[in-house]
MARVEXFI-703422 format. One record per atom (N, C-alpha, C): residue number from 1; atom name; x, y, z. Coordinates in steps of 0.1 Angstrom, whole numbers, always signed. Atoms other than C-alpha are relative to their C-alpha. Example, Ala and Ser with C-alpha at 12.3 -4.5 7.8 and 13.67 -1.06 7.14 Angstrom:
2
nr	atom	px	py	pz
1	N	+9	-12	+0
1	CA	+123	-45	+78
1	C	+9	+12	+0
2	N	-9	-11	+0
2	CA	+137	-11	+71
2	C	-8	+11	+8
END
This chain:
254
nr	atom	px	py	pz
1	N	+8	-12	-2
1	CA	+1	+0	+2
1	C	+7	+12	-2
2	N	-8	-11	+0
2	CA	+11	+35	-6
2	C	+1	+6	+13
3	N	-2	-7	-13
3	CA	+24	+58	+23
3	C	-6	+14	-3
4	N	+4	-14	+0
4	CA	+10	+92	+31
4	C	+9	+9	+6
5	N	-10	-10	-5
5	CA	+31	+123	+37
5	C	-5	+14	-6
6	N	+2	-11	+4
6	CA	+32	+158	+28
6	C	+12	+8	-7
7	N	-10	-9	+4
7	CA	+51	+184	+7
7	C	-2	+12	+8
8	N	+2	-11	-9
8	CA	+58	+213	+29
8	C	-5	+14	-9
9	N	+5	-12	+8
9	CA	+49	+237	-1
9	C	-15	-4	-2
10	N	-2	-11	-8
10	CA	+26	+253	+10
10	C	-5	-2	+15
11	N	+8	+3	-11
11	CA	+7	+237	+39
11	C	+8	+2	+12
12	N	-10	-1	-13
12	CA	+38	+236	+62
12	C	+12	+9	-1
13	N	-10	-9	+3
13	CA	+59	+265	+48
13	C	+4	+8	+11
14	N	-4	-8	-10
14	CA	+60	+281	+81
14	C	+4	-8	+13
15	N	-4	+8	-10
15	CA	+71	+251	+102
15	C	+14	-4	+0
16	N	-13	+5	+0
16	CA	+106	+242	+114
16	C	-1	-15	+1
17	N	-1	+14	+1
17	CA	+117	+207	+115
17	C	-5	-6	+12
18	N	+6	+8	-12
18	CA	+107	+198	+151
18	C	-15	+2	-2
19	N	+15	-3	+0
19	CA	+72	+213	+145
19	C	-6	-12	-12
20	N	+5	+10	+11
20	CA	+69	+191	+112
20	C	+0	-13	+6
21	N	-1	+11	-6
21	CA	+81	+161	+130
21	C	-14	-3	+11
22	N	+11	+0	-11
22	CA	+55	+167	+160
22	C	-12	-1	-8
23	N	+15	+0	+5
23	CA	+24	+176	+138
23	C	-2	-13	-8
24	N	+3	+13	+9
24	CA	+29	+147	+112
24	C	-1	-11	+8
25	N	+3	+12	-8
25	CA	+33	+123	+140
25	C	-14	+0	+6
26	N	+11	+0	-7
26	CA	+3	+135	+159
26	C	-12	-2	-9
27	N	+12	-1	+10
27	CA	-18	+137	+126
27	C	+0	-16	-8
28	N	-3	+15	+3
28	CA	-6	+99	+118
28	C	+4	+1	-17
29	N	-6	+1	+12
29	CA	+13	+109	+86
29	C	+12	-7	+1
30	N	-12	+9	-2
30	CA	+43	+89	+77
30	C	+14	+7	-6
31	N	-14	-5	+5
31	CA	+68	+112	+57
31	C	-2	+14	-5
32	N	+3	-13	+4
32	CA	+75	+145	+43
32	C	+12	+4	-12
33	N	-8	-6	+8
33	CA	+91	+161	+13
33	C	+5	+16	+2
34	N	-3	-15	-5
34	CA	+110	+194	+24
34	C	+3	+8	-13
35	N	-2	-8	+12
35	CA	+106	+220	-2
35	C	+10	+12	+4
36	N	-10	-11	-1
36	CA	+134	+246	-5
36	C	-7	+13	+2
37	N	+5	-15	-2
37	CA	+129	+283	+6
37	C	-10	+0	+14
38	N	+10	+1	-11
38	CA	+106	+273	+36
38	C	+7	+1	+13
39	N	-5	-3	-13
39	CA	+110	+279	+74
39	C	+7	-11	+4
40	N	-7	+10	-6
40	CA	+125	+245	+81
40	C	+16	+1	-3
41	N	-13	-3	+4
41	CA	+157	+258	+63
41	C	+9	-11	-1
42	N	-9	+12	+3
42	CA	+171	+225	+53
42	C	+6	+3	-13
43	N	-7	-7	+12
43	CA	+194	+243	+27
43	C	+14	-5	-2
44	N	-16	+3	+0
44	CA	+229	+238	+12
44	C	+9	+7	+7
45	N	-9	-8	-9
45	CA	+244	+264	+35
45	C	+0	-7	+14
46	N	-3	+7	-12
46	CA	+240	+239	+64
46	C	+13	-7	+0
47	N	-12	+7	-1
47	CA	+273	+228	+78
47	C	-2	-15	+3
48	N	+0	+15	-2
48	CA	+282	+193	+86
48	C	-7	-4	+13
49	N	+6	+1	-12
49	CA	+271	+195	+122
49	C	-17	+1	+0
50	N	+14	-3	+2
50	CA	+237	+209	+111
50	C	-8	-10	-8
51	N	+5	+11	+9
51	CA	+232	+183	+86
51	C	-2	-15	+8
52	N	+0	+13	-11
52	CA	+239	+155	+112
52	C	-13	+1	+8
53	N	+11	-2	-11
53	CA	+213	+172	+135
53	C	-13	-2	-8
54	N	+13	+3	+8
54	CA	+185	+172	+109
54	C	+0	-15	-3
55	N	+0	+14	+4
55	CA	+194	+136	+99
55	C	-5	-8	+13
56	N	+5	+6	-12
56	CA	+190	+126	+137
56	C	-12	+4	+4
57	N	+13	-1	-4
57	CA	+160	+142	+142
57	C	-12	-7	-6
58	N	+10	+9	+6
58	CA	+142	+123	+116
58	C	+4	-14	+3
59	N	-4	+15	-4
59	CA	+161	+90	+125
59	C	-7	-3	+13
60	N	+6	+2	-14
60	CA	+148	+94	+160
60	C	-15	+1	+0
61	N	+14	-2	+0
61	CA	+113	+100	+150
61	C	-8	-11	-10
62	N	+6	+8	+9
62	CA	+85	+81	+131
62	C	-3	+5	-13
63	N	+1	-8	+14
63	CA	+85	+105	+101
63	C	+12	-3	-8
64	N	-12	+2	+10
64	CA	+106	+97	+71
64	C	+2	+13	-8
65	N	-3	-12	+9
65	CA	+123	+125	+54
65	C	+3	-8	-14
66	N	+2	+7	+10
66	CA	+114	+110	+21
66	C	+7	+6	-12
67	N	-4	-7	+12
67	CA	+129	+136	-2
67	C	+2	+16	+5
68	N	-2	-14	-1
68	CA	+140	+172	-7
68	C	-6	+5	-13
69	N	+5	-6	+12
69	CA	+120	+194	-31
69	C	+7	+12	-5
70	N	-10	-13	+6
70	CA	+143	+218	-53
70	C	-10	+5	-9
71	N	+6	-8	+11
71	CA	+132	+243	-79
71	C	+10	+1	-11
72	N	-9	+2	+10
72	CA	+160	+234	-102
72	C	-7	-4	-14
73	N	+4	+3	+15
73	CA	+151	+234	-140
73	C	+9	+3	-10
74	N	-12	+1	+10
74	CA	+170	+229	-172
74	C	-5	+5	-14
75	N	+6	-4	+12
75	CA	+148	+244	-201
75	C	+6	+11	-6
76	N	-6	-13	+5
76	CA	+167	+276	-206
76	C	+7	-1	-13
77	N	-8	+0	+12
77	CA	+181	+284	-241
77	C	+14	+6	+3
78	N	-12	-7	-3
78	CA	+210	+301	-222
78	C	+9	-11	+8
79	N	-9	+12	-7
79	CA	+238	+274	-214
79	C	+5	+4	+12
80	N	-6	-4	-12
80	CA	+251	+292	-185
80	C	-11	-2	+11
81	N	+10	+2	-9
81	CA	+217	+292	-167
81	C	-2	-16	+1
82	N	+2	+12	-1
82	CA	+213	+255	-175
82	C	+12	-7	+11
83	N	-11	+6	-5
83	CA	+248	+247	-162
83	C	+1	+4	+15
84	N	+2	-4	-14
84	CA	+240	+268	-129
84	C	-9	-8	+8
85	N	+9	+8	-6
85	CA	+210	+247	-123
85	C	+6	-15	+2
86	N	-6	+13	-1
86	CA	+229	+215	-130
86	C	+8	-1	+13
87	N	-10	+0	-10
87	CA	+256	+224	-104
87	C	-7	+3	+13
88	N	+6	-2	-12
88	CA	+231	+236	-80
88	C	-10	-14	+5
89	N	+5	+15	-4
89	CA	+213	+201	-82
89	C	+10	-7	+6
90	N	-11	+9	-7
90	CA	+245	+184	-74
90	C	+3	+4	+13
91	N	-2	-1	-13
91	CA	+249	+204	-43
91	C	-11	-4	+8
92	N	+12	+6	-7
92	CA	+214	+195	-34
92	C	+1	-14	+3
93	N	-2	+15	+0
93	CA	+221	+160	-40
93	C	+10	-4	+12
94	N	-9	+2	-12
94	CA	+249	+161	-14
94	C	-7	+4	+12
95	N	+8	-4	-12
95	CA	+226	+179	+11
95	C	-10	-13	+1
96	N	+11	+12	-1
96	CA	+200	+149	+5
96	C	+9	-11	+5
97	N	-8	+12	-5
97	CA	+228	+122	+11
97	C	+3	+3	+14
98	N	-4	-1	-13
98	CA	+238	+140	+43
98	C	-10	+0	+9
99	N	+9	-1	-10
99	CA	+206	+145	+58
99	C	-10	-13	-1
100	N	+6	+13	-2
100	CA	+194	+110	+49
100	C	-14	-1	-9
101	N	+12	+1	+9
101	CA	+168	+119	+21
101	C	+4	-7	-12
102	N	-4	+9	+10
102	CA	+167	+93	-6
102	C	-3	+6	-15
103	N	+3	-5	+14
103	CA	+157	+116	-35
103	C	+0	+16	-1
104	N	+0	-15	+3
104	CA	+158	+152	-49
104	C	-10	+3	-11
105	N	+10	-2	+12
105	CA	+128	+165	-69
105	C	+6	+13	-7
106	N	-3	-11	+8
106	CA	+136	+187	-99
106	C	-11	+2	-10
107	N	+11	-1	+7
107	CA	+114	+199	-126
107	C	+2	+6	-15
108	N	+1	-9	+11
108	CA	+109	+211	-162
108	C	-10	+10	+2
109	N	+11	-12	-2
109	CA	+90	+244	-163
109	C	-3	+7	-13
110	N	+7	-6	+13
110	CA	+77	+250	-197
110	C	+12	+2	-10
111	N	-9	-2	+12
111	CA	+94	+260	-231
111	C	+3	+14	+0
112	N	-2	-14	+1
112	CA	+112	+293	-235
112	C	-7	+5	-12
113	N	+6	-5	+10
113	CA	+94	+316	-258
113	C	+9	+0	-13
114	N	-7	-2	+12
114	CA	+104	+311	-294
114	C	+10	-13	+0
115	N	-9	+12	+0
115	CA	+124	+278	-285
115	C	-5	-11	-7
116	N	+4	+13	+7
116	CA	+124	+246	-306
116	C	-4	-10	+11
117	N	+4	+8	-10
117	CA	+104	+221	-287
117	C	+8	-11	+2
118	N	-7	+13	+1
118	CA	+124	+191	-298
118	C	+15	+2	+8
119	N	-12	-4	-4
119	CA	+157	+208	-290
119	C	-1	+2	+16
120	N	+3	-3	-15
120	CA	+143	+220	-255
120	C	-1	-13	+9
121	N	+1	+12	-6
121	CA	+132	+185	-246
121	C	+13	-8	+1
122	N	-13	+5	-1
122	CA	+165	+170	-254
122	C	+10	+5	+10
123	N	-7	-6	-10
123	CA	+183	+196	-235
123	C	-3	-2	+15
124	N	+3	+3	-13
124	CA	+163	+191	-204
124	C	+6	-15	+4
125	N	-6	+14	-3
125	CA	+171	+153	-208
125	C	+13	-2	+1
126	N	-14	+0	-2
126	CA	+207	+159	-212
126	C	+3	+3	+14
127	N	-2	-4	-14
127	CA	+208	+178	-180
127	C	-2	-11	+10
128	N	+5	+10	-9
128	CA	+189	+151	-162
128	C	+10	-11	+2
129	N	-9	+12	-1
129	CA	+212	+125	-173
129	C	+13	+3	+8
130	N	-12	-4	-8
130	CA	+241	+143	-160
130	C	-3	+0	+15
131	N	+3	-1	-14
131	CA	+226	+151	-125
131	C	-3	-14	+5
132	N	+5	+14	-4
132	CA	+211	+114	-123
132	C	+13	-10	+2
133	N	-11	+8	-2
133	CA	+245	+99	-129
133	C	+10	+5	+13
134	N	-7	-5	-11
134	CA	+261	+122	-104
134	C	-7	-4	+13
135	N	+8	+4	-11
135	CA	+234	+115	-78
135	C	+0	-15	+3
136	N	-1	+14	-3
136	CA	+236	+78	-83
136	C	+10	-4	+10
137	N	-12	+3	-8
137	CA	+270	+77	-66
137	C	-3	+4	+13
138	N	+3	-3	-14
138	CA	+255	+92	-36
138	C	-13	-7	+6
139	N	+12	+9	-3
139	CA	+225	+66	-35
139	C	-13	+9	+0
140	N	+13	-10	-1
140	CA	+200	+96	-42
140	C	-6	+0	-14
141	N	+10	-1	+13
141	CA	+171	+94	-69
141	C	-1	+15	-4
142	N	+5	-13	+5
142	CA	+165	+123	-93
142	C	-14	-2	-3
143	N	+14	+2	+3
143	CA	+128	+128	-92
143	C	-6	+10	-8
144	N	+4	-12	+8
144	CA	+114	+148	-120
144	C	-15	+2	-1
145	N	+14	-3	-2
145	CA	+80	+164	-114
145	C	-5	+1	-13
146	N	+9	-4	+14
146	CA	+54	+164	-143
146	C	-4	+15	+2
147	N	+0	-14	-3
147	CA	+55	+201	-143
147	C	+2	+11	-12
148	N	-3	-10	+8
148	CA	+53	+233	-164
148	C	-10	+0	-13
149	N	+7	+1	+12
149	CA	+33	+244	-194
149	C	+7	-6	-12
150	N	-5	+8	+11
150	CA	+39	+222	-224
150	C	+6	-12	+4
151	N	-8	+13	-5
151	CA	+64	+201	-205
151	C	-7	-10	+10
152	N	+9	+11	-7
152	CA	+36	+186	-182
152	C	-9	-8	-8
153	N	+8	+9	+9
153	CA	+19	+172	-212
153	C	+7	-12	-1
154	N	-7	+13	-1
154	CA	+25	+136	-209
154	C	+8	-4	-12
155	N	-9	+5	+11
155	CA	+37	+129	-244
155	C	+13	+8	-1
156	N	-12	-8	-2
156	CA	+63	+158	-241
156	C	+9	-5	+10
157	N	-8	+6	-12
157	CA	+74	+146	-205
157	C	+6	-13	-2
158	N	-6	+11	+3
158	CA	+77	+113	-217
158	C	+13	-1	-11
159	N	-11	-3	+9
159	CA	+101	+125	-244
159	C	+13	+4	+8
160	N	-11	-5	-11
160	CA	+121	+142	-216
160	C	+7	-11	+8
161	N	-7	+12	-7
161	CA	+126	+109	-197
161	C	+6	-7	-8
162	N	-7	+10	+9
162	CA	+134	+90	-227
162	C	+13	+6	-4
163	N	-14	-7	+5
163	CA	+162	+117	-238
163	C	+9	+0	+13
164	N	-8	+2	-13
164	CA	+175	+114	-200
164	C	+7	-11	-1
165	N	-4	+12	+1
165	CA	+179	+78	-206
165	C	+10	-5	+11
166	N	-8	+2	-11
166	CA	+192	+70	-171
166	C	-9	-7	+11
167	N	+8	+7	-10
167	CA	+178	+45	-145
167	C	-2	+8	+13
168	N	-1	-7	-12
168	CA	+183	+69	-118
168	C	-11	+13	-1
169	N	+11	-9	+1
169	CA	+157	+94	-134
169	C	-13	-6	+2
170	N	+13	+5	-4
170	CA	+125	+88	-118
170	C	-12	+10	-1
171	N	+11	-8	+2
171	CA	+90	+103	-120
171	C	-7	+3	+11
172	N	+8	-6	-10
172	CA	+72	+126	-96
172	C	-14	+3	-7
173	N	+15	-4	+6
173	CA	+35	+123	-108
173	C	-7	+11	+7
174	N	+4	-14	-6
174	CA	+19	+157	-102
174	C	-15	+2	+3
175	N	+15	-2	-1
175	CA	-19	+150	-104
175	C	-4	+13	-8
176	N	+2	-12	+7
176	CA	-22	+177	-131
176	C	-15	-2	-8
177	N	+14	-2	+7
177	CA	-57	+187	-147
177	C	+3	-7	-15
178	N	-3	+4	+14
178	CA	-38	+178	-181
178	C	+1	-14	-1
179	N	-3	+15	+1
179	CA	-33	+142	-171
179	C	-12	-6	-6
180	N	+13	+6	+1
180	CA	-70	+137	-177
180	C	-5	+2	-15
181	N	+5	+0	+13
181	CA	-82	+128	-213
181	C	-13	-8	-3
182	N	+12	+8	+1
182	CA	-118	+118	-220
182	C	-4	-5	+12
183	N	+4	+6	-14
183	CA	-124	+115	-184
183	C	+10	-11	+8
184	N	-7	+11	-5
184	CA	-96	+91	-177
184	C	+16	+4	-1
185	N	-14	-2	-1
185	CA	-59	+93	-168
185	C	+9	-12	-3
186	N	-7	+15	+3
186	CA	-51	+57	-178
186	C	+10	+1	-10
187	N	-11	+0	+12
187	CA	-33	+65	-211
187	C	+11	+7	+4
188	N	-12	-9	-4
188	CA	-11	+92	-197
188	C	+7	-8	+10
189	N	-7	+8	-11
189	CA	-4	+71	-166
189	C	+9	-9	-6
190	N	-6	+11	+6
190	CA	+6	+43	-186
190	C	+14	+4	-7
191	N	-10	-4	+7
191	CA	+32	+63	-204
191	C	+12	+1	+10
192	N	-11	+0	-8
192	CA	+54	+66	-174
192	C	+0	-7	+13
193	N	+4	+9	-12
193	CA	+39	+42	-148
193	C	+13	-8	+6
194	N	-12	+8	-3
194	CA	+71	+20	-147
194	C	+9	+8	+9
195	N	-11	-9	-5
195	CA	+92	+50	-135
195	C	-5	+8	+12
196	N	+5	-10	-11
196	CA	+69	+66	-109
196	C	+8	-4	+13
197	N	-5	+1	-16
197	CA	+87	+70	-74
197	C	-9	+6	+10
198	N	+7	-8	-9
198	CA	+66	+96	-59
198	C	-13	+6	-5
199	N	+13	-5	+5
199	CA	+31	+110	-63
199	C	-3	+13	+9
200	N	+5	-10	-6
200	CA	+21	+145	-55
200	C	-15	+1	-2
201	N	+13	-2	+1
201	CA	-16	+150	-47
201	C	-5	+13	+2
202	N	+6	-14	-2
202	CA	-36	+181	-49
202	C	-13	-3	+8
203	N	+12	+1	-8
203	CA	-68	+189	-31
203	C	-9	-12	-3
204	N	+7	+12	+4
204	CA	-86	+156	-29
204	C	-16	+3	-1
205	N	+14	-6	+1
205	CA	-119	+176	-28
205	C	-3	+4	-15
206	N	+1	-5	+13
206	CA	-112	+185	-65
206	C	-7	-13	-8
207	N	+6	+10	+6
207	CA	-139	+163	-81
207	C	+3	-2	-17
208	N	-3	+1	+15
208	CA	-126	+170	-118
208	C	+10	-10	-2
209	N	-9	+8	+2
209	CA	-98	+148	-110
209	C	-2	-15	+4
210	N	+5	+13	-3
210	CA	-103	+109	-111
210	C	+8	-8	+11
211	N	-9	+6	-12
211	CA	-86	+101	-76
211	C	-3	-15	+1
212	N	+3	+17	-1
212	CA	-104	+66	-75
212	C	+8	-8	-10
213	N	-10	+7	+11
213	CA	-85	+57	-108
213	C	+13	+2	+4
214	N	-15	-2	-2
214	CA	-53	+71	-98
214	C	+4	-10	+12
215	N	-3	+8	-12
215	CA	-53	+51	-64
215	C	-1	-16	-5
216	N	+2	+12	+5
216	CA	-66	+20	-84
216	C	+12	-5	-9
217	N	-12	+3	+6
217	CA	-37	+22	-109
217	C	+13	-2	+10
218	N	-11	+3	-9
218	CA	-12	+26	-81
218	C	+0	-12	+7
219	N	+1	+11	-8
219	CA	-24	-3	-63
219	C	+3	-12	-11
220	N	-1	+10	+9
220	CA	-25	-24	-95
220	C	+15	-3	-3
221	N	-15	+2	+1
221	CA	+14	-19	-99
221	C	+6	-1	+14
222	N	-5	+2	-12
222	CA	+18	-25	-63
222	C	+10	+11	+6
223	N	-7	-11	-4
223	CA	+30	+9	-56
223	C	+1	+2	+16
224	N	-3	+0	-15
224	CA	+45	+13	-20
224	C	+8	+14	+3
225	N	-8	-12	-1
225	CA	+60	+47	-24
225	C	-10	+10	+7
226	N	+9	-9	-7
226	CA	+47	+80	-9
226	C	-8	+7	-9
227	N	+8	-8	+6
227	CA	+19	+99	-20
227	C	-3	+12	+10
228	N	-1	-11	-9
228	CA	+20	+134	-7
228	C	-10	+11	-3
229	N	+8	-10	+0
229	CA	-3	+161	+0
229	C	+8	+14	-3
230	N	-5	-13	+3
230	CA	+8	+193	-19
230	C	-11	+9	-1
231	N	+13	-10	-2
231	CA	-20	+217	-10
231	C	+4	+14	+6
232	N	-3	-16	-4
232	CA	-23	+256	-2
232	C	+1	-1	+15
233	N	-1	-3	-14
233	CA	-15	+270	+31
233	C	-14	+2	+5
234	N	+12	+0	-6
234	CA	-43	+271	+57
234	C	+1	+7	+13
235	N	-1	-7	-13
235	CA	-51	+292	+89
235	C	-2	-12	+10
236	N	+2	+12	-8
236	CA	-60	+257	+104
236	C	+6	-11	-6
237	N	-6	+11	+9
237	CA	-35	+233	+87
237	C	-3	-14	+7
238	N	+1	+11	-8
238	CA	-40	+206	+114
238	C	-14	-7	-3
239	N	+13	+6	+3
239	CA	-76	+203	+106
239	C	-2	-5	-14
240	N	+0	+3	+15
240	CA	-71	+204	+68
240	C	+6	-13	-2
241	N	-7	+13	+4
241	CA	-46	+177	+69
241	C	-8	-12	+6
242	N	+8	+11	-6
242	CA	-67	+156	+93
242	C	-11	-4	-11
243	N	+10	+5	+10
243	CA	-95	+157	+66
243	C	+6	-6	-13
244	N	-8	+6	+12
244	CA	-71	+150	+39
244	C	+4	-13	+2
245	N	-4	+13	-3
245	CA	-59	+119	+56
245	C	-13	-8	-1
246	N	+11	+7	+0
246	CA	-95	+107	+60
246	C	-5	-2	-15
247	N	+5	+3	+15
247	CA	-104	+112	+23
247	C	+10	-9	-7
248	N	-9	+9	+7
248	CA	-71	+96	+13
248	C	-4	-15	+4
249	N	+4	+13	-3
249	CA	-81	+66	+33
249	C	-12	-6	-7
250	N	+14	+4	+7
250	CA	-117	+66	+18
250	C	+4	-3	-14
251	N	-2	+2	+14
251	CA	-102	+66	-16
251	C	+9	-13	-1
252	N	-9	+11	+2
252	CA	-79	+35	-11
252	C	-8	-13	-6
253	N	+8	+10	+6
253	CA	-91	+5	-33
253	C	+0	-10	+12
254	N	+2	+12	-10
254	CA	-105	-24	-11
254	C	+5	-13	-6
END
C-alpha cells in the first residue's frame, strides 16, 4: 500500500523541523518532502554538524524524510543558466545524502518563448542524465516532477524521460488537470507508470480529477512509495490535514 506524507509547499511552509515532525506524528502521517525556501531551512548552506542534526531528528522519529524538493530546472536556452541549475542540483544531492533523504525533486518548467520544442526537450533530458549519474553515486534518486506549461503534457514529458535515458531518473506524478483525457488518466499514466517513484496529490476535494482511478492504478502496480499532500496554506492546517488523511483513506481500493 502507498504511504501518506506531505510536501511542505505550502501547507507547512512556516514550520521548522521539530514542528513538522511533531505535527505529522500527531496527525498520523508517515513522511515529508521538504521544499526549498521554507521555514525549516534545510538548505545547502547547512554545515556538517547541522546536517547531522537534521538527520538525527528524523532518524529518532516516526517520520521519514523521504525527499527534498528543489526548484532546479533545465529548459533555458542560455547554457550558463542550465549549467548553474545542474551544479545547484548536485549541491542539493549532497545535502540529501547528508540528511538522509533518498531523493531530490527537480522539474521542467515549460518551453522558453520561441524555442524549438524538440531541442528543448533533449536539452532538459541531457541535463537530467548528468545530474542522475552524479546522484547515483550518492544513493539519491533524481525525481522529475510532471510540471510546467507544455512540459507537463505527458507525450512531451515522456520524451524528456526518454532523452534522459538513465535508470536513476524517476518520475514524480503531479496530479495535473492535463493528465485527464476523455475523463481518464489511464493512457497518460501508462506512459510513465514504470518509473513513478513519488506522487504529489492536489486537493482531494477536486472532483474533476479521477482520484479513484489514480489510487486503483497505483495499487495495480503494487506502488508502495509516498503519496504526498501538496496543498495550499491554511489558517487551520492541522484540521485540513486531518480531513485530507480521511479522504485519502476513503479513496484507497479495497
